[in-house]
C-alpha positions in Angstrom: 88.2 283.8 220.9 90.9 286.3 221.0 91.4 286.0 216.9 87.8 286.2 216.2 87.6 289.2 218.0 88.9 291.4 215.6 87.2 289.0 212.5 83.6 289.8 214.3 84.2 293.3 214.7 84.9 294.1 211.3 81.7 291.9 210.0 79.1 293.2 212.8 80.6 296.8 211.5 80.4 295.9 207.9 76.5 294.4 208.9 75.9 298.0 210.5 76.7 300.0 207.7 74.9 297.8 205.2 72.0 298.0 207.1 71.9 301.6 207.7 72.4 302.4 204.0 69.8 299.9 203.0 67.8 302.6 204.8 68.8 305.8 203.0 68.7 304.0 199.4 65.8 302.4 199.9 64.3 305.3 201.5 62.7 307.1 198.1 61.1 304.3 197.4 58.9 304.1 200.5 58.6 308.0 200.9 56.8 307.6 197.0 54.8 304.8 198.0 53.1 306.4 201.4 52.6 309.4 199.3 50.4 307.7 196.6 48.6 306.2 199.6 48.0 309.4 201.5 49.4 308.6 204.8 52.5 309.6 206.4 55.7 307.5 207.6 57.2 307.6 211.0 60.7 306.5 211.5 60.0 302.9 212.3 57.7 302.3 209.8 60.2 303.5 207.4 63.1 300.9 208.8 60.2 298.3 208.0 59.5 299.3 204.9 62.9 299.7 203.6 64.0 295.9 205.3 61.3 294.2 203.2 60.6 295.8 199.6 59.9 293.6 197.0 62.6 294.9 194.7 65.1 296.7 196.9 67.9 299.3 195.2 70.1 297.7 198.0 68.4 294.5 199.4 69.5 294.1 203.3 71.6 291.6 204.8 68.4 289.0 205.9 67.1 289.2 202.1 70.3 288.2 200.4 70.7 285.7 203.4 67.5 284.5 202.5 67.5 284.7 198.8 71.1 283.3 198.8 69.7 279.7 201.2 66.8 279.4 198.7 68.9 279.5 195.5 71.4 276.6 197.2 68.8 274.5 199.1 65.0 275.2 197.6 65.4 272.8 194.6 67.0 270.1 193.5 71.1 270.5 192.6 70.4 269.9 188.9 67.7 272.2 188.4 68.8 274.9 186.7 67.2 277.5 189.2 69.9 276.1 191.8 72.6 278.2 192.7 75.0 275.1 193.0 73.9 274.2 189.6 75.6 277.7 188.2 78.2 276.6 190.9 79.4 274.2 189.4 78.8 276.2 185.5 80.8 278.8 186.8 83.8 276.3 188.4 83.9 274.2 185.7 85.2 277.6 183.4 87.2 278.9 186.3 89.2 275.3 186.3 89.8 275.3 182.5 91.4 278.8 183.1 93.0 278.2 186.3 94.7 275.2 184.3 96.0 277.4 181.2 97.2 280.3 182.8 99.6 278.0 185.3 100.6 276.1 182.2 101.0 279.5 180.6 102.5 281.3 183.3 105.0 279.0 184.3 106.1 278.5 180.6 107.0 281.7 180.2 108.6 282.1 183.9 111.2 279.1 182.6 111.8 281.2 179.3 112.3 284.1 181.4 114.7 283.0 183.4 116.8 280.6 181.3 116.7 283.1 178.1 117.3 287.0 178.8 116.1 287.9 175.2 113.1 286.4 176.5 112.9 288.5 180.0 113.9 292.0 177.8 110.9 290.8 175.0 108.1 288.9 177.3 107.9 290.4 180.6 107.5 293.8 179.3 104.2 292.9 177.5 103.2 290.6 180.1 102.6 293.8 182.0 101.6 295.8 179.8 98.8 293.1 179.2 97.3 293.4 182.6 96.5 297.0 181.8 94.0 296.2 179.0 90.4 296.0 180.9 89.1 292.9 180.7 85.4 293.5 179.5 86.7 295.5 176.5 88.9 292.1 175.8 86.0 289.6 176.6 83.8 290.8 173.5 86.9 290.2 171.2 87.6 286.5 172.3 84.0 285.6 171.9 83.7 286.9 168.2 87.7 285.9 167.5 85.9 282.3 168.8 83.1 282.6 167.1 85.0 283.4 164.1 87.3 280.3 164.2 84.4 278.2 164.0 84.7 277.2 168.1 81.2 276.4 169.0 80.1 276.6 173.0 81.3 279.4 175.4 83.3 277.0 177.0 86.2 277.9 175.0 86.0 282.0 175.6 85.4 281.7 179.3 88.7 279.7 179.6 90.8 281.9 177.7 89.4 285.1 179.7 90.0 283.4 182.6 93.6 282.5 181.8 94.1 286.0 180.3 93.8 286.9 184.0 95.1 284.1 186.4 98.5 283.6 184.1 100.0 287.0 184.9 100.3 286.5 189.2 102.2 282.8 188.5 104.1 284.4 186.1 105.6 287.1 188.6 105.4 284.9 191.1 107.3 281.9 189.4 110.2 284.8 187.8 111.0 285.6 191.2 110.5 281.9 192.9 112.9 280.7 190.1 115.5 283.2 191.0 115.6 283.1 194.5 118.4 281.1 195.0 121.5 282.7 195.4 124.9 283.0 192.9 126.4 280.8 195.8 124.1 278.2 195.5 124.6 277.9 191.7 128.0 278.2 191.7 128.2 275.3 194.0 126.2 272.2 192.1 127.9 273.8 189.0 131.6 272.8 190.8 129.7 269.2 191.8 129.2 269.0 187.8 125.6 269.7 187.8 123.6 270.2 184.3 121.3 272.9 183.4 118.1 270.5 184.2 119.9 269.0 187.4 119.9 272.8 188.8 116.7 273.5 187.6 115.0 270.6 189.3 117.3 270.2 192.3 117.5 273.6 193.0 115.7 276.6 191.3 111.8 274.2 191.2 112.4 273.4 195.1 113.1 277.0 196.0 110.3 278.1 193.9 107.6 276.4 195.5 106.7 279.3 198.3 106.3 281.6 195.5 104.3 279.4 193.4 101.6 278.3 196.0 101.0 282.1 197.2 100.6 282.7 193.5 97.8 280.2 193.3 95.4 281.8 195.9 95.4 284.7 193.7 95.8 283.1 190.3 92.2 280.9 190.7 90.6 284.2 192.4 91.5 285.8 189.3 90.2 282.9 187.2 86.9 283.1 188.7 86.6 286.6 188.4 87.9 286.1 184.7 85.3 283.2 184.5 82.0 284.9 185.7 83.2 287.9 183.2 83.5 285.9 180.4 79.7 284.9 181.4 78.3 288.2 180.4 78.8 289.1 176.6 79.0 285.7 175.6 74.8 285.5 176.1 75.3 282.2 178.5 72.1 281.4 180.5 74.0 279.0 182.7 76.5 280.1 185.3 76.8 282.7 188.7 77.7 285.3 185.8 74.6 284.7 184.0 72.5 285.0 187.3 74.1 288.3 187.5 73.0 289.1 184.3 69.4 288.1 184.8 68.8 289.3 187.9 70.0 292.7 186.6 68.2 292.4 183.5 64.8 291.9 184.9 64.9 294.2 187.4 65.2 291.8 190.6 68.1 292.8 192.7 68.1 289.9 195.2 68.9 287.2 192.5 72.0 289.1 191.1 73.3 289.6 195.1 71.9 286.1 195.9 74.9 285.2 193.1 77.2 287.6 194.0 77.5 286.1 197.2 77.4 282.2 196.0 80.8 283.5 193.9 82.6 284.9 197.1 81.7 281.8 198.8 83.0 279.7 195.5 86.2 281.7 195.7 86.7 280.4 199.4 86.2 277.1 198.7 88.9 277.0 195.9 91.5 279.3 197.8 90.9 276.7 200.8 91.6 273.9 198.7 94.9 275.5 197.2 95.8 276.3 200.9 95.4 272.2 201.4 97.1 271.1 198.3 100.1 273.3 199.4 99.8 271.7 202.7 100.3 268.5 201.3 103.1 268.9 199.0 104.8 271.1 201.6 104.4 267.7 203.6 106.0 265.5 201.3 108.4 268.4 200.1 109.6 268.2 204.3 109.0 271.3 204.4 108.4 272.7 208.3 105.3 275.1 209.0 
């Protein structure tokens, strides 16, 4: 209970600020409607009105929760209106991009650690690549995919997700592969270990804590990349598409419900990575 108290305090504080902001941002519409109907609007009526508008500027938490619950449970999971269905579409794209990002990040990290010229040439470009806004790159990736004759939207989404997710893996793996000190490396040399043996018996095990720490960041970045990738591709499926539909049709509750569904999906993915990390550590004999 002692550990949960700070978390609950933060949550209650956020909810309080959210409700106050709801009253403030939805008040102009309430006052306008009251003026049109020729009635006065007291504080109690104002609060009640701002909490139950059909298309609020800022929906209150209980409206978002109700819309989220409706999207998750009110229809079959195979329905195009189900957030479970759209969540699966986004999850699928996230996993493809996440896997591609891991392969790219680990491969580049191994090359950078092994060859100094790769460190001097690739690492600066990898850092610079992360300064380019993803919203500017996404349409270019889509255009290139169409030019190459790649059909479907899965490949562009995976590439965009991989673009965001590879960098945390790259940086962490470079740090992890270089974690062994010179004394440990010299000891293996005296034992006649080859470079491959040094890598698999020393560098790779030493990099595992860094690797799993980066995966928690990488999987969240892959999810963001997938959602961003769903916006310019004209997708009609996925949580990003739901957000776009809510914005285009003036349905903020749809947008907010999809936003919170994305947050839930991100939390589940991070928990899954943590579970894999604990299993791997247990297999390798690492003590918690």
